[in-house]
C-alpha positions as CSV (number, residue, x, y, z in Angstrom):
1,M,22.9,5.4,-8.0
2,A,19.6,6.0,-10.5
3,F,16.1,6.6,-9.7
4,T,14.2,3.5,-10.4
5,V,10.6,2.9,-11.4
6,V,9.7,-1.1,-11.5
7,P,6.6,-2.0,-12.6
8,T,4.4,-4.8,-10.8
9,A,2.2,-7.3,-12.3
10,L,-0.9,-4.5,-11.8
11,D,-1.1,-1.8,-13.9
12,G,-0.3,1.5,-12.2
13,V,1.2,-0.4,-9.0
14,V,5.3,0.3,-8.9
15,I,8.1,0.0,-6.5
16,I,10.2,3.0,-7.0
17,E,13.8,2.8,-5.4
18,P,15.4,6.0,-4.9
19,P,19.2,6.4,-4.9
20,V,20.4,5.9,-1.4
21,F,24.0,7.4,-0.8
22,A,25.9,5.7,2.1
23,D,28.6,5.9,3.8
24,A,30.1,5.7,7.5
25,R,27.8,8.0,8.8
26,G,24.7,6.2,7.7
27,F,22.8,7.2,4.4
28,F,20.9,10.1,3.0
29,L,18.0,9.6,0.2
30,E,15.2,12.4,-1.3
31,S,12.2,10.2,0.3
32,W,9.9,13.0,-2.6
33,H,11.3,15.2,-5.5
34,Q,8.0,16.6,-6.6
35,A,9.5,16.8,-10.1
36,R,11.3,13.2,-10.4
37,Y,8.0,11.6,-8.9
38,A,5.5,13.5,-11.8
39,E,8.0,12.4,-14.4
40,A,7.9,8.6,-13.1
41,G,3.7,9.4,-13.6
42,L,3.1,9.8,-9.5
43,P,0.6,12.6,-8.8
44,P,0.4,15.6,-6.1
45,F,-0.2,14.4,-2.5
46,V,-2.4,16.7,-0.3
47,Q,-1.7,14.2,3.3
48,D,0.9,12.5,4.8
49,N,0.2,9.7,7.5
50,V,2.9,8.0,9.8
51,S,1.8,4.6,11.8
52,Q,3.6,2.4,14.2
53,S,2.7,-1.2,14.4
54,S,4.1,-3.9,16.2
55,R,5.1,-7.8,14.8
56,D,2.2,-9.8,13.0
57,T,0.1,-6.9,13.1
58,L,-1.9,-6.6,9.7
59,R,-3.7,-3.5,8.8
60,G,-6.2,-3.5,5.9
61,L,-7.4,-4.0,3.3
62,H,-8.4,-1.0,3.2
63,A,-10.0,1.6,0.3
64,Q,-12.1,4.3,-0.3
65,E,-15.0,4.9,-2.7
66,P,-15.3,7.7,-3.8
67,F,-12.2,9.7,-3.1
68,G,-10.0,6.9,-4.2
69,Q,-6.8,7.6,-2.3
70,G,-3.8,6.8,-4.1
71,K,-0.7,6.3,-1.9
72,L,3.1,6.1,-1.9
73,V,4.4,4.0,1.0
74,Q,7.4,3.2,2.5
75,V,8.8,1.7,5.5
76,L,10.8,4.4,7.9
77,D,12.2,1.7,10.7
78,G,11.4,-2.5,10.1
79,E,9.8,-4.1,7.7
80,V,6.5,-4.9,6.5
81,F,5.0,-7.0,3.6
82,D,3.0,-4.8,1.9
83,V,-0.1,-5.3,-0.5
84,A,-1.8,-4.2,-3.0
85,V,-5.3,-5.4,-4.2
86,D,-7.4,-4.3,-7.4
87,I,-10.8,-4.0,-7.1
88,R,-11.6,-1.7,-10.0
89,V,-14.7,-3.5,-11.6
90,G,-14.1,-4.3,-14.8
91,S,-10.5,-4.7,-14.8
92,P,-8.6,-7.8,-16.2
93,T,-6.6,-7.8,-13.1
94,F,-9.7,-7.3,-10.9
95,G,-9.4,-9.4,-7.4
96,R,-5.6,-9.6,-8.5
97,W,-2.7,-8.9,-5.6
98,A,1.0,-7.8,-5.9
99,G,3.1,-7.9,-2.8
100,E,6.7,-6.4,-1.6
101,F,8.5,-6.3,1.3
102,L,9.3,-3.0,2.4
103,S,12.0,-2.2,5.1
104,A,14.3,0.6,6.4
105,A,17.0,-1.4,5.3
106,N,15.4,-2.1,1.3
107,H,14.4,2.1,1.4
108,R,12.0,0.9,-1.3
109,Q,8.6,2.9,-2.1
110,I,5.5,1.5,-3.7
111,Y,3.1,3.7,-5.1
112,I,-0.9,2.1,-5.2
113,P,-3.2,3.9,-7.3
114,P,-6.6,4.8,-6.5
115,G,-8.9,1.7,-7.2
116,F,-7.2,-0.6,-5.5
117,A,-7.2,-1.7,-1.7
118,H,-4.0,-1.7,0.4
119,G,-3.3,-3.5,3.6
120,F,0.5,-4.5,5.0
121,C,1.9,-6.3,7.8
122,V,4.5,-6.0,10.4
123,T,7.4,-8.7,10.0
124,S,9.8,-7.0,12.3
125,E,9.4,-6.2,16.3
126,R,7.9,-3.2,15.0
127,A,7.5,-1.1,12.1
128,I,7.2,2.7,11.3
129,F,4.9,3.3,8.5
130,A,4.8,6.6,6.4
131,Y,2.7,7.3,3.4
132,K,1.6,10.3,1.2
133,C,-1.7,10.4,-0.1
134,T,-3.5,11.7,-3.1
135,E,-7.0,12.6,-1.5
136,F,-7.8,13.2,1.9
137,Y,-9.0,10.8,4.3
138,H,-13.0,10.3,4.2
139,P,-14.3,8.0,7.1
140,E,-17.5,7.6,5.5
141,T,-16.4,6.2,2.4
142,E,-13.9,3.9,3.5
143,F,-14.5,0.1,3.5
144,S,-12.1,-3.0,4.5
145,I,-11.6,-6.2,2.6
146,A,-11.0,-9.3,4.5
147,W,-7.7,-9.7,4.8
148,N,-7.9,-13.6,4.4
149,D,-10.3,-13.3,2.0
150,P,-10.1,-17.3,0.2
151,D,-11.0,-15.5,-3.1
152,L,-8.1,-13.5,-3.3
153,N,-5.4,-16.0,-1.7
154,I,-3.2,-13.7,-0.2
155,A,0.4,-15.0,1.0
156,W,0.9,-13.2,4.4
157,P,3.7,-14.1,6.1
158,V,1.8,-14.2,9.2
159,D,-0.5,-17.3,10.4
160,A,-2.3,-15.3,13.5
161,P,-2.2,-11.8,12.8
162,I,-3.3,-8.9,15.2
163,V,-6.3,-7.2,13.5
164,S,-8.3,-4.2,14.3
165,Q,-12.4,-5.1,15.1
166,K,-13.1,-3.6,11.7
167,D,-10.4,-5.2,10.0
168,A,-12.0,-8.7,11.9
169,R,-15.5,-8.1,10.5
170,A,-14.3,-7.0,7.0
171,A,-16.5,-8.9,4.1
172,R,-15.2,-10.5,1.6
173,L,-14.5,-8.8,-2.0
174,K,-17.1,-10.7,-4.0
175,D,-19.7,-9.8,-1.1
176,I,-18.8,-6.1,-1.6
177,A,-21.6,-4.9,-3.8
178,R,-19.9,-3.9,-7.3
179,D,-21.6,-0.4,-7.1
180,R,-19.1,0.3,-3.8
181,L,-16.3,-0.3,-5.7
182,P,-14.6,1.9,-7.8
183,S,-14.9,1.6,-11.7
184,F,-11.8,0.6,-13.9
185,R,-11.6,3.4,-16.6
């Protein structure tokens, strides 16, 4: 089995399929290998986070600017639909999104670079979601984009998600001041 990196329609957002070694006892995989992931173009990480959520929970779409976070995300238990949205002003794919089902069964990871908003919704009874970040959390620079922004037209696999008050009040991308968003470099 090979370590596979699959590009998405958004430059820099990649799906990673680490080799999984399975037998009657279960499985083994390396969820992070500094040299291998660096060779694939991923930067170093400074913080790990884990969240647990119930079915139909939708978290996002979140970003930080300044102090943009790159995220390597994966599901340890359950399944989610994970989404990255390009919010870099001047990017040829500004406002476009890429989504992928991540689960404990498929072992896929997604790397989302700084300059993208990120969110996910839980499609199993519950999910344990883990992610590595390239920058520390800075709550004073975090903002949310409406998960149901009609201009983004994200095909979420849930009709009535459970969202936080902060995410329920989030603005549409077009209503966020351009100087508040990251720039395409």
